[in-house]
Backbone bond lengths (Angstrom), bond angles and torsions (degrees), N, CA, C in turn:
res aa  C-N    CA-C-N  psi(-1)  N-CA   C-N-CA  omega(-1)  CA-C   N-CA-C  phi
1 M - - - 1.452 - - 1.533 110.99 -
2 I 1.336 116.42 -45.06 1.473 119.95 -179.21 1.522 110.10 -66.02
3 S 1.341 117.89 -37.62 1.477 119.63 178.78 1.528 111.01 -66.53
4 E 1.353 117.08 -35.03 1.461 119.82 176.57 1.526 110.71 -62.45
5 I 1.319 116.84 -43.76 1.467 121.35 179.79 1.520 109.81 -63.39
6 K 1.334 118.57 -43.54 1.465 121.42 178.86 1.520 110.69 -62.23
7 N 1.351 117.05 -41.03 1.455 119.77 178.13 1.521 111.48 -63.78
8 Q 1.327 117.25 -38.81 1.456 120.80 178.30 1.524 111.25 -66.89
9 E 1.328 117.15 -35.51 1.460 120.96 179.81 1.515 111.58 -66.56
10 Q 1.349 117.76 -28.78 1.449 121.65 -178.23 1.532 112.49 -77.79
11 V 1.328 117.77 -17.64 1.456 121.06 179.35 1.524 108.96 -77.93
12 K 1.323 116.09 126.08 1.466 120.12 -179.58 1.528 109.69 -75.82
13 S 1.310 116.63 135.02 1.456 122.52 179.63 1.524 110.94 -65.24
14 F 1.328 116.79 140.68 1.461 121.81 175.43 1.524 111.37 -72.18
15 T 1.315 116.60 -23.46 1.462 120.27 -175.39 1.526 110.96 -114.48
16 D 1.307 114.14 150.65 1.460 122.40 172.60 1.526 106.24 -127.84
17 L 1.324 115.24 90.27 1.463 119.99 -174.16 1.521 113.25 -68.07
18 S 1.331 117.79 -12.42 1.466 119.29 174.61 1.530 110.85 -66.06
19 K 1.343 117.39 -17.54 1.467 121.99 179.55 1.530 112.75 -96.77
20 Y 1.331 116.81 1.62 1.470 119.78 -178.62 1.524 109.98 -62.30
21 D 1.338 115.16 133.80 1.470 120.55 -179.13 1.519 109.43 -146.70
22 Q 1.314 116.70 119.35 1.455 119.62 174.14 1.523 110.23 -121.01
23 S 1.319 115.80 29.17 1.469 120.27 -179.63 1.525 111.99 -61.48
24 W 1.334 117.80 -23.12 1.464 122.59 179.48 1.529 112.14 -75.02
25 F 1.357 117.09 -19.87 1.464 121.19 -171.16 1.526 111.14 -74.06
26 D 1.321 116.00 130.57 1.464 122.47 179.92 1.524 109.52 -103.27
27 R 1.326 116.91 109.40 1.465 121.34 179.16 1.523 111.89 -75.07
28 G 1.298 117.70 -12.23 1.454 121.31 174.65 1.513 115.05 93.91
29 R 1.298 117.72 -12.83 1.468 122.47 178.54 1.532 108.50 -150.03
30 P 1.348 117.30 158.71 1.469 119.40 177.39 1.539 111.56 -68.10
31 T 1.316 115.40 160.92 1.472 121.35 -176.67 1.523 112.16 -56.63
32 W 1.325 118.24 -43.18 1.466 120.16 -177.89 1.531 110.65 -60.82
33 Y 1.335 117.12 -37.10 1.456 122.04 -179.17 1.533 110.35 -68.69
34 I 1.325 115.72 -41.84 1.466 120.97 178.27 1.519 110.29 -61.97
35 L 1.334 116.71 -45.28 1.470 120.32 178.52 1.526 110.88 -62.94
36 L 1.328 116.78 -39.04 1.462 120.17 176.83 1.526 109.90 -61.78
37 W 1.347 117.38 -45.61 1.455 120.36 178.13 1.524 111.31 -58.27
38 W 1.322 117.16 -49.11 1.468 120.49 -178.27 1.526 111.19 -60.13
39 F 1.342 116.57 -38.78 1.471 120.21 178.07 1.531 110.52 -67.04
40 V 1.319 117.69 -48.04 1.469 121.41 -179.09 1.526 110.30 -60.17
41 Q 1.321 116.74 -46.15 1.463 120.14 179.28 1.532 111.09 -61.77
42 A 1.338 117.08 -45.50 1.464 121.32 -177.27 1.524 112.18 -63.04
43 V 1.320 116.72 -32.50 1.467 120.28 -177.48 1.527 111.64 -90.06
44 T 1.327 117.42 -47.75 1.470 119.03 -171.22 1.519 113.94 -79.99
45 F 1.333 117.89 -41.98 1.463 118.82 -175.46 1.524 111.97 -59.58
46 P 1.337 120.26 -51.23 1.472 119.40 -178.19 1.530 113.83 -65.23
47 L 1.325 116.95 -22.39 1.471 119.89 -177.72 1.528 113.06 -86.48
48 T 1.327 116.98 -9.10 1.464 119.27 179.47 1.523 109.49 -91.12
49 L 1.311 115.95 137.57 1.464 120.79 178.83 1.528 110.10 -70.23
50 H 1.329 116.46 158.82 1.466 121.53 -178.01 1.531 113.78 -48.80
51 P 1.366 119.59 -43.70 1.473 118.01 -176.43 1.530 114.76 -73.12
52 F 1.343 118.70 -4.49 1.465 120.96 -175.23 1.528 111.94 -86.52
53 N 1.334 116.23 45.84 1.456 121.01 179.64 1.520 112.37 -60.40
54 G 1.316 115.48 -38.20 1.463 119.61 -178.87 1.510 112.26 -58.22
55 L 1.330 117.17 -40.65 1.464 120.83 179.42 1.528 110.63 -66.47
56 R 1.336 116.59 -44.81 1.469 119.22 179.62 1.530 110.61 -63.76
57 C 1.329 116.98 -41.28 1.470 120.22 177.48 1.527 110.88 -63.26
58 A 1.325 116.51 -40.15 1.468 120.29 179.23 1.531 110.70 -63.86
59 I 1.327 117.03 -40.90 1.474 120.58 178.75 1.529 109.80 -64.27
60 L 1.332 116.54 -43.68 1.465 119.40 178.08 1.527 111.17 -61.57
61 R 1.335 116.67 -42.68 1.473 120.21 178.16 1.529 110.81 -62.27
62 L 1.328 116.27 -40.83 1.457 121.21 179.19 1.527 110.87 -57.14
63 F 1.337 116.54 -32.99 1.466 121.37 179.85 1.530 112.50 -97.37
64 G 1.331 117.82 17.26 1.453 120.79 168.46 1.517 117.49 101.71
65 A 1.338 118.41 -3.77 1.462 119.72 176.87 1.521 109.63 -70.16
66 R 1.323 115.94 148.19 1.462 121.39 175.22 1.531 106.44 -103.36
67 I 1.334 114.97 104.38 1.464 122.39 -174.16 1.522 108.55 -116.37
68 G 1.341 116.60 128.02 1.456 121.91 179.65 1.517 112.65 -73.97
69 K 1.332 115.45 -170.88 1.465 119.58 -178.69 1.527 110.98 -85.09
70 N 1.329 113.98 149.38 1.468 123.09 177.16 1.527 113.45 54.55
71 V 1.311 116.55 38.71 1.466 122.02 175.70 1.532 108.52 -84.01
72 L 1.330 116.28 137.69 1.466 121.98 178.26 1.522 109.05 -107.39
73 I 1.322 115.93 121.78 1.466 121.31 178.92 1.523 108.04 -128.79
74 R 1.310 116.31 121.32 1.464 121.24 -179.52 1.528 111.00 -71.91
75 P 1.348 117.31 153.05 1.466 120.64 -174.57 1.520 115.04 -66.33
76 T 1.341 118.07 -18.16 1.471 119.41 -179.18 1.532 112.45 -96.26
77 A 1.332 118.76 2.41 1.469 120.95 174.82 1.529 108.86 -67.30
78 R 1.335 116.95 147.97 1.465 121.93 -177.59 1.522 111.02 -128.65
79 F 1.329 114.99 137.27 1.461 123.13 -177.92 1.523 108.16 -126.10
80 T 1.338 117.88 118.15 1.464 120.28 -178.64 1.524 110.66 -67.45
81 Y 1.333 117.03 -56.74 1.464 122.12 178.43 1.529 108.08 -130.68
82 P 1.342 118.42 95.01 1.470 120.43 -174.28 1.525 113.57 -62.14
83 W 1.317 118.54 -25.52 1.463 121.23 179.99 1.530 111.60 -67.71
84 K 1.323 117.53 -5.82 1.468 121.37 175.92 1.532 111.44 -108.84
85 V 1.347 116.92 18.45 1.468 121.58 -175.95 1.528 110.42 -121.17
86 T 1.335 114.93 135.59 1.467 122.52 172.25 1.523 107.77 -127.54
87 I 1.332 116.73 130.65 1.469 122.17 177.55 1.521 107.65 -130.79
88 G 1.344 116.31 125.50 1.452 121.92 -177.60 1.523 113.69 -77.71
89 D 1.316 115.24 173.88 1.468 123.38 -177.49 1.532 111.86 -56.24
90 Y 1.333 114.74 142.91 1.468 124.41 171.47 1.531 114.08 61.80
91 S 1.302 118.61 20.52 1.465 120.34 178.08 1.521 110.23 -88.90
92 W 1.332 115.55 157.23 1.463 122.77 -177.93 1.523 109.84 -121.96
93 V 1.336 115.20 139.43 1.463 122.28 174.89 1.519 107.08 -124.36
94 G 1.336 117.00 118.98 1.458 122.77 -172.74 1.520 114.37 -81.43
95 D 1.327 114.28 178.25 1.467 121.90 178.85 1.524 111.55 -61.91
96 D 1.318 114.91 140.50 1.466 123.69 174.75 1.524 113.97 61.94
97 V 1.323 118.11 19.50 1.466 120.71 172.57 1.526 107.49 -74.01
98 V 1.342 115.99 139.15 1.464 121.48 177.56 1.523 109.35 -115.20
99 F 1.331 115.12 124.49 1.459 122.89 170.93 1.531 106.16 -100.72
100 Y 1.322 116.97 90.17 1.469 121.45 178.15 1.522 107.11 -83.03
101 S 1.322 114.05 80.78 1.466 122.49 -165.61 1.525 112.91 -94.47
102 L 1.330 116.27 60.27 1.463 119.14 171.29 1.523 109.45 -66.88
103 D 1.320 116.09 -29.45 1.461 123.57 173.41 1.528 106.36 -121.34
104 H 1.307 117.77 -177.16 1.461 121.14 -175.29 1.528 112.05 -73.32
105 I 1.325 114.93 141.02 1.461 122.70 171.91 1.520 106.39 -121.04
106 N 1.327 115.74 119.12 1.463 122.25 -176.86 1.524 108.95 -116.61
107 I 1.325 115.92 114.00 1.463 122.62 178.78 1.520 107.08 -108.99
108 G 1.330 117.08 130.00 1.450 121.06 -179.60 1.521 112.59 -75.03
109 S 1.319 115.60 -167.16 1.463 121.94 177.61 1.523 109.87 -85.94
110 N 1.338 115.43 153.00 1.466 122.63 177.54 1.526 113.09 57.06
111 C 1.323 116.53 33.90 1.466 122.15 177.25 1.523 109.68 -98.23
112 V 1.319 115.91 154.19 1.456 121.90 173.05 1.522 108.02 -124.76
113 I 1.336 115.85 125.17 1.463 121.94 171.98 1.529 104.55 -112.99
114 S 1.306 116.27 103.76 1.469 121.11 -171.27 1.528 112.42 -77.72
115 Q 1.331 113.96 167.46 1.459 123.22 -172.69 1.526 113.26 -52.27
116 K 1.338 112.91 143.45 1.461 124.86 176.28 1.527 114.88 65.97
117 S 1.323 118.36 10.90 1.462 119.19 175.45 1.525 109.65 -76.09
118 Y 1.324 115.20 151.11 1.465 122.20 -175.65 1.519 108.72 -127.22
119 L 1.338 116.18 112.14 1.454 122.47 178.25 1.531 107.22 -98.64
120 C 1.323 116.60 108.71 1.463 122.69 -168.23 1.517 110.98 -113.47
121 T 1.329 117.87 112.08 1.460 121.03 -179.41 1.525 112.61 -98.61
122 G 1.324 118.27 5.84 1.454 120.38 -178.61 1.517 112.49 -130.83
123 S 1.316 115.45 145.77 1.463 121.82 175.29 1.526 107.91 -153.99
124 H 1.325 116.15 -164.77 1.461 121.04 -178.85 1.523 109.65 -134.80
125 D 1.322 116.03 152.91 1.454 122.33 179.12 1.523 108.71 -82.92
126 M 1.337 116.63 107.23 1.469 119.57 -175.44 1.527 112.27 -71.25
127 K 1.340 119.00 -14.98 1.467 121.52 177.11 1.529 111.69 -86.98
128 D 1.315 116.48 -14.75 1.460 122.22 -178.05 1.525 109.33 -85.90
129 P 1.336 118.67 119.60 1.472 119.49 179.03 1.529 112.98 -58.67
130 A 1.351 117.03 -25.57 1.470 120.47 178.73 1.522 112.25 -87.28
131 F 1.369 118.19 2.09 1.469 123.33 174.95 1.526 110.96 59.36
132 G 1.340 115.94 44.53 1.461 122.47 -173.99 1.517 114.43 -55.98
133 L 1.319 115.45 139.19 1.459 122.95 177.54 1.518 109.86 -69.43
134 K 1.343 116.21 138.41 1.461 123.05 174.22 1.521 107.39 -129.78
135 T 1.323 116.34 137.30 1.463 119.49 176.36 1.530 109.41 -130.47
136 A 1.328 114.92 152.43 1.466 120.75 175.28 1.523 108.14 -157.73
137 A 1.315 115.46 143.68 1.464 121.83 -176.64 1.531 111.52 -69.60
138 I 1.328 115.33 154.65 1.466 123.60 172.48 1.518 107.36 -115.52
139 T 1.350 116.12 135.66 1.457 121.09 175.05 1.524 108.99 -127.50
140 I 1.333 115.64 128.37 1.461 122.49 176.35 1.525 105.96 -121.15
141 H 1.335 115.77 114.78 1.464 121.19 -171.10 1.532 112.47 -81.41
142 D 1.334 114.95 167.49 1.464 123.51 -174.85 1.532 112.46 -47.19
143 G 1.323 114.52 136.60 1.457 121.27 172.24 1.515 115.57 77.76
144 A 1.315 118.55 2.36 1.467 120.68 -179.67 1.528 110.48 -78.01
145 W 1.329 115.10 151.30 1.460 122.02 177.27 1.518 108.43 -126.64
146 V 1.331 115.92 117.50 1.461 122.54 172.46 1.525 105.20 -99.66
147 A 1.328 116.83 108.67 1.464 121.69 -173.75 1.534 110.77 -74.30
148 A 1.316 116.25 -179.17 1.465 123.09 -170.07 1.526 113.46 -58.61
149 D 1.332 114.32 139.74 1.461 123.72 168.12 1.524 113.77 62.47
150 C 1.320 116.37 37.81 1.469 120.86 177.88 1.523 110.43 -94.15
151 F 1.328 115.08 152.56 1.458 122.57 172.26 1.526 107.42 -111.78
152 V 1.344 116.56 126.69 1.460 121.79 176.97 1.531 107.13 -116.77
153 A 1.324 116.03 120.07 1.461 122.72 -172.75 1.524 112.69 -82.37
154 P 1.342 116.30 164.75 1.462 120.77 177.61 1.523 111.93 -56.76
155 G 1.333 115.43 139.69 1.450 121.85 174.63 1.515 115.71 82.93
156 V 1.326 117.67 0.86 1.465 121.10 -175.98 1.521 110.79 -77.50
157 N 1.333 114.98 142.32 1.458 124.00 176.97 1.531 106.61 -123.73
158 I 1.327 116.95 117.80 1.466 121.75 179.92 1.525 107.55 -105.33
159 G 1.326 116.03 122.89 1.454 121.99 -174.11 1.513 113.87 -67.62
160 A 1.325 115.88 162.29 1.466 122.93 -179.87 1.529 109.98 -58.27
161 N 1.320 115.47 137.72 1.470 124.15 175.68 1.525 114.25 63.16
162 A 1.319 117.82 14.67 1.465 120.51 174.14 1.519 109.01 -74.69
163 V 1.324 116.38 154.66 1.459 123.11 172.40 1.520 107.04 -119.99
164 I 1.322 115.67 128.23 1.457 121.34 174.89 1.524 106.34 -105.24
165 G 1.326 117.07 114.53 1.456 122.01 -174.53 1.519 113.06 -64.87
166 A 1.327 115.08 154.86 1.460 122.36 -177.25 1.526 111.64 -51.80
167 R 1.319 114.51 139.52 1.465 124.43 177.25 1.519 114.50 62.07
168 S 1.301 116.95 22.11 1.466 120.34 176.38 1.526 109.99 -79.84
169 S 1.341 115.18 153.37 1.463 122.44 174.69 1.522 107.40 -115.71
170 V 1.331 115.96 113.85 1.461 121.50 -171.76 1.523 108.90 -103.32
171 F 1.339 115.53 107.45 1.460 121.77 -178.77 1.528 112.71 -109.92
172 A 1.329 117.02 -4.90 1.466 121.40 -178.85 1.530 108.55 -139.15
173 N 1.325 116.37 164.77 1.460 120.93 178.80 1.524 110.68 -61.52
174 M 1.346 115.85 142.82 1.461 122.01 177.77 1.523 108.65 -114.37
175 P 1.336 117.47 138.19 1.467 120.68 -174.68 1.524 113.29 -75.34
176 A 1.302 115.43 158.40 1.465 122.43 177.80 1.520 110.45 -64.40
177 G 1.338 115.46 146.12 1.450 121.73 170.73 1.514 115.85 67.98
178 Q 1.308 117.80 18.45 1.464 121.71 -178.81 1.529 110.81 -115.75
179 V 1.339 115.81 148.44 1.460 121.81 169.39 1.520 105.94 -90.75
180 C 1.331 115.96 122.28 1.461 121.96 -173.76 1.522 108.31 -123.83
181 V 1.323 117.13 132.55 1.466 120.39 -177.72 1.520 110.06 -143.21
182 G 1.330 113.93 162.06 1.455 120.75 169.86 1.505 114.18 110.33
183 S 1.328 112.80 176.93 1.449 121.40 178.23 1.528 107.72 -138.08
184 P 1.314 118.47 96.08 1.463 126.40 6.98 1.529 112.17 -76.45
185 C 1.316 114.40 150.36 1.464 121.68 -177.79 1.528 110.28 -67.73
186 R 1.348 114.53 138.24 1.466 120.80 178.03 1.533 109.18 -140.44
187 P 1.340 117.49 148.17 1.474 120.08 174.81 1.527 109.78 -64.36
188 R 1.354 116.41 138.03 1.474 120.74 -178.43 1.523 112.58 -114.62
189 H 1.344 116.79 -46.15 1.456 120.19 -179.75 1.515 109.38 -163.67
190 P 1.337 117.79 163.57 1.462 120.10 -179.36 1.535 111.78 -65.14
191 R 1.320 114.87 147.56 1.465 120.95 171.72 1.517 106.76 -81.80
192 I 1.305 116.34 124.12 1.479 120.89 -176.36 1.512 109.76 -100.51
193 K 1.334 116.01 130.02 1.457 122.07 179.34 1.531 108.45 -90.90
194 N 1.353 116.20 134.22 1.467 120.12 177.13 1.512 111.39 -75.33
């Protein structure tokens, strides 16, 4: 065990986090505003009952989100920067969904983002010794369903009426009208309408 630790100590780290710099990154609002948003979300969302979608949508709109009509958002959903989020008419956002919106997240109309899914617009450059921040927008087109506990990576575009199967990890664009599953997620067969 001690020899393993010594061998690990001799390996030079690929990263030097002392050089990390995200001073270029624009969060879109001043720090005080971001802290106010995080406080309002932390207090108001959990205190609203499930049917109070209108109140949650109104709060998100107040902080700059573009939310369509009759959108359902569960009280445990989390939005990092709502001013970078657009959700179309009649879409649903389930419990414990995270919108990690360092970049824009665009959800179409009649979409479902099921519980515990994580929409992640930020990552880091693993080849960069300073571990540089990278961001890219996510777009989920009309009628798509992201099932429970999925991970959607930065820059991903999910086509209209696609289904992303439960617990899938989506690292690449998914085509319209396809059922896509797996980790990594891949198209499997067409989505058939009854």
